[in-house]
N, C-alpha and C positions, 0 to 999 in steps of 0.2 A: 458426487461431482467429479468430473474428469477433465484433464487438460494435458497438453504435451509437456509444458514447462511450468512448474510452480515456482514463483518468485517471492521470497520473503524479504520485505522491505521496499518502501517507496521513496528511497533517497535517489540521488543521481544515478548510482549504479543500477538499481532495480528498474527505474523508469526508462533509462536509456536502453537497457537490455530488452525490456518489453517492447519498446518502439522498434528496435532493430529486428526483433523476431517477427513482429507484425508485418514489416516490409518484406520479410521472406516467406510470409504465409504460414508462420508457425504459431500455434495457439499458446497463450500463456494467461495465467491469472496472477495478479499482484496482491499480496496479503500484507497489510500494514497495521501495526498496533496503534498508531496515532490517528488523529482526525485529519481530514483534508485541510481544515483551517490551520492546524498546528504545523504541518509540514510546509504549507505555503507561506506562513507568516514567521517562521523561525528564521531570524536574521542571521545569515552566514556570509562571510566574505566570498567573493568569486573572482579569481583571476584565471582566465581560460587560455590554455596554450593554443597555438595556431591550429593544430590538428583537431582539438576539441571543437573549436569554432567551425572549422570546415565540415566536420561530421554533422553538427547540428543543422547547419545551413543545407548541406547536401541531402539530408534526410527529411527536410520539410518542416523543421521546428525552429528555424532561426530567423523568422521574419521580424518579430519584435526585438530580438537580440540585435539585429542589424540597425534597427531604428534607434534604440535607446542605449546601446553600449558605448563605452569609451575605449578607443583603440590607442594603444601605447606602442611607440616605436623604439622604446628603450627605457632604462632606469638610470638613476644616479646613485653613486656611492659617495657619501659625505664623510670626511674625516679631516681633522686639523682645520675645521671651519671652511673647507673647500669642497666643492662638488665636482665630481668627475662622471661624465655621462658615458654610458655603455650603449652604443647605437646598434640595437638588434637588427633593424632593417638593413643596415649596411653590412653587418658582420655575418648575417645568415641568408643573404640573397632575397631579402624582402619580407621575411617573416616578422610577425608582431605578436603581442599579447593583448588580451581584451578584458576590461573590467565589466562584469555582468554578474550580479549577485547570485549565489547558489539558489536562493529561494525563487528567483525569477526563472532560472532554468527549470526548476521543479514545476512552477506554475504553467510554463509552456508545455511541458511533457504531459502533465495531468490533463490539461485542456485538450491536447491532441488525442490522448487515449480515450477520454470520455466522449469526445466528438465522434470518434469511430465506433462508439458503442462497446468498447472493450472493458473487461472487468477489472476494477480495483476494489478490494474489500477493505474499507477503513475501519479503525477501532476494533480490530480483531483481538480477542483475549485468549490467554492460555495457549499460545501458538507453540506447537512442537512438531519436530520432523522425525519420520520413521521409515525404516526399511531401505535406506539409501545404501547400506553396506551389505545387502543380501541379494539373492537372485530375484526376489519379488520386486514388484513395482513400488517405488517409494510413495509416501503420502505426507500431507501436512494436515495436522489436526488443529482446530481452533474453535473458538466460540464467537459467533456474530449474530446480531439481531435476536439475542436471547436463546440461540439454539447451538448445540454442539454440531460441528460439521467436519467433514474430512474430504480433502482434495487429493485424488489419485492422479499421479503424473508419471512421466517417463524419467524426468530429471528434476532436481531441485537446485535453484540458484540462491545461495545465501548472501543476500545483499543488505543485511540488517545491522550493519555497523559493528563497532568494536564491542559494544555491550549487548549485542543481540544473542539469540539462542542457537544459531546455526553452528558456529565454531565450537562452542562448548558441548554440542551434541555428538561430536566426533569422538570415538572411543579413546581413552587414555593410551598414550604410547604411540599414537599414529603421527601426531604433529610435533614438530620441533619449533620452539618459540625463540626468537632473537629479540632482545628487549634492551632499551637504553632510556633511562629517564634523566632529564637535564636538571641541574640545580637552580633553575630559574623558570619563570613563567612570563606570559605576556599580559599586561593590563591593556585592554582594548577599549576604545570609545568610539561612538558615533556622535558627531556634533554638527549643528546647523551652521556650517562655515564653508565657504568656497575653498576648494583645495588650494594649498599654498604653492603647489607646483603642478605642471601639466602631466608629469609622470611620477612614478614612485621614487621616493628618496629613502635609501637605507643609510642610517646614521650610526657611525661608530663613535663612541664618546667614553672618556674615562669613567663616567658615572653609570654607563650601561647603554645598551642598544635602544634605538628608537626607529620607528618606521612611519613615514608620512605617505598615506595613500588616500583613496577616496571611494565613495559609493556612487555618487552622482556629481554633476557639476555644482550642486548646492550643498552637498553633504560630504564632510571629511571623515575618513576612518583612520584613526591614529593609534599607535601602539608604543608602549614603554616596557622595557625589561624590568621585572621586579623579582624579589625572592619567590621561590616555588611555593612557600607556605604563607604568602602575603594575604592579609585581610583587606578586601575591597573597601571596608569602612574606614580604613586609614587614609584613603585617598579622596580628599575633597576636590571639587572642581578646580579651585584655585591652585591646589598643590599639583594637580595633573598638568595644568597649563604652564605653571612655572617650570616644571621638570621638562616638559616638551620644548619650551623655549631654550633651556640650557643645552639640551642634547642635540637640538637641530640647528643651533646657531651657525650662521654662515657669514663669511666675509664678502659675499657678493653684494654689490651696491644695490640698494633698494629692496632686497629680499626681506620678507618678514613672515612669521607664522600667523596665518589667519585663525582667529579664535571666534567661538560662538557658543551657543547653549548646548551643553552635553545632554543628550536624551537617552543614551544607553552606555553602560560600562560593565565590564566583566573581567575576570582573570581566568586565563586558561593555561594549564600546565603544558610542558613541552616533552615529547617523547618520540623515540624511534622504535618501531615494532614491526616484525615480519614473522609470519608463520609459514612453515614449509612442511608438506606440500600445501597447495591451495585447493586441493580436491581430495575427496575420499569416496570411493564407490561412485554413486550417482549424485553426490552433493558437491557443488562447486562454490567456492568462496570468492567474493569480489569486493573491491573497495576497502573500507575501514574494517570489514569483517576479517580481512587478511593482513592488512598493513596500515600503519600510522606513520606519518612523517611530520617533523616539526614544520610549522608554517612558513619558515624563512624562505624556502624555495618555491612555495606556492604550487605544490604538487598533488595535494590530497584528492580533489575532485578530478583532476586530469588523469591520475592513475586509475581511479575507479572507472572512468570512461574507457581507458585503454584496456583494462581487464575485460569488460563486458563486450568490447568489440571482438576480442579473440574468442570469448565464450560463444557469442552469437555466430561467429564463423564456424565454430565446431559443431553447433547444433544444426546449422544449415547444411553442412557437409553430411551429417548423419542422416537427416531426413531426406536429402536428395539422392544419396548414393549408398547409404547404409554403412559407410566407413566411419571409423572413430579416431582416425589418426590425430586430428587437431585436438579433440577432446582428451585423448590420452596424453598429449603434450602440453595441455593447458597451463599447468604449473610452470613447466620449463620455460615456455614462451613468455609468460607474464613476469616471472621472477627475474629474468634478465633485465627488464625495464625497471621493475620495482627496486632492485638493488642499485641500479645506476641513479635512480631518483633519491634513494636513501643516501648514497654517497654525496650527491650534490647538495641535498638539504642539510646533511651533517656539516659539509664544508662551509656552506654559507653561514650556518649557525655558529660554528667554531671561529670563523674569521671575524664575525661582527659583534659577538657578545662578550661581556665581561664574566669570567668564571670566578668562583669563590677563591680558588688558589692562584689566581693571576698574580704575577709579580712584575717588576720593572722589565725583566727580560721578555715575558710574554706580551706585554703591551707594545714593546718595540718590535717584536716579531710580527704582531698583528698589523701594525702600521706598515712594516716592510712588505707584508703580503698584499695589503690594500694598494700600496704604491706600485707594486709589480703588476697586479691585476689591472690597474687603470692606466698603465703606460706600455704594456706589451700587447700588441695586436693578437698574438697567439693566445694569451691568457684571456683577453676580452672575448675572443671568438669562442673559447671553451665555455665561458660563463653564458654567453648569449645563446649558444646552441642548446645547452641544458635548460636554460630558462624558457625559451620559446617552445621547447618540447623535442625530445629525441625521436627518431623514427619509431613508428608504431610497433614494428616487429623486430 
């Protein structure tokens, strides 16, 4: 079997890349170890930057997104029981962010690809990548439908996430890893309760961070900061709601936390991670295969889309002109945006969370920073520009 681009992984990075390549007339095959049902039903948060939304709409896979999404023109920072709104629309010349879950983006992209008769190989086993660092054509070996198969291609796109096989396949000594693990995690829930606010509310509290967001107009998505080694069994529904009420308390007349039946809960660790370079030979890494950000800045999916937009541009240049300038500079171009997103995510995380070694000085410093951010137009503009998405290049 042969194609121009072999794509490992059918997450947002792999599927957006496949879609962009199709629009350029470039053949690709997507190889995914999970089932279609799994990737379409795995519930993941989705906060999309303006550029991500624009790209999906412009490339023809945004019809359902436009019908069902929730558009937000800002966020609120809540501390000392008071909310302070950051108006993205005003501060960035009309830009917004959009709530549309990651699994919904995946459903739209899978449907578009299959409607076009383009190949996705689900439930592939024993996937491995070969020949990407030699003069030979690279290949992807895997087992599907009970048979050993090999896909020969010009390039391989490693879009298979942090725990995938592509990054570890690069020889030792080629990559430099930059890693930071945080001493806390997020306990996240989905609940049948209308959102308590029209926009996201980031809460700073002496007991720890909380975030009020939503999945739909009927379902709230809520988060609590907990110790990094916390056991989910220690958190009954009553305890979760009690802690959320405490950390999100507001002095605003009439405001209350809407509560309902919790139908999903989990604990996720917090980490910052970057690998450099994001390419080796004819293997290119994108999305979580190359970088992880703490979710405070809502950058994960958006960085993946930004990566593959550059990768698709490089492949298009190569097949149209034979030039490889963009492909050679892929890491350089992507990493500029990646590190800015890392800085922003770290800053939001450090400003809003309670650290183990926090003392009275640190608490007052955090309050002072929040006070400055919510009263200085320059500071609010910086937050807004980063949150809605920095320029693609």
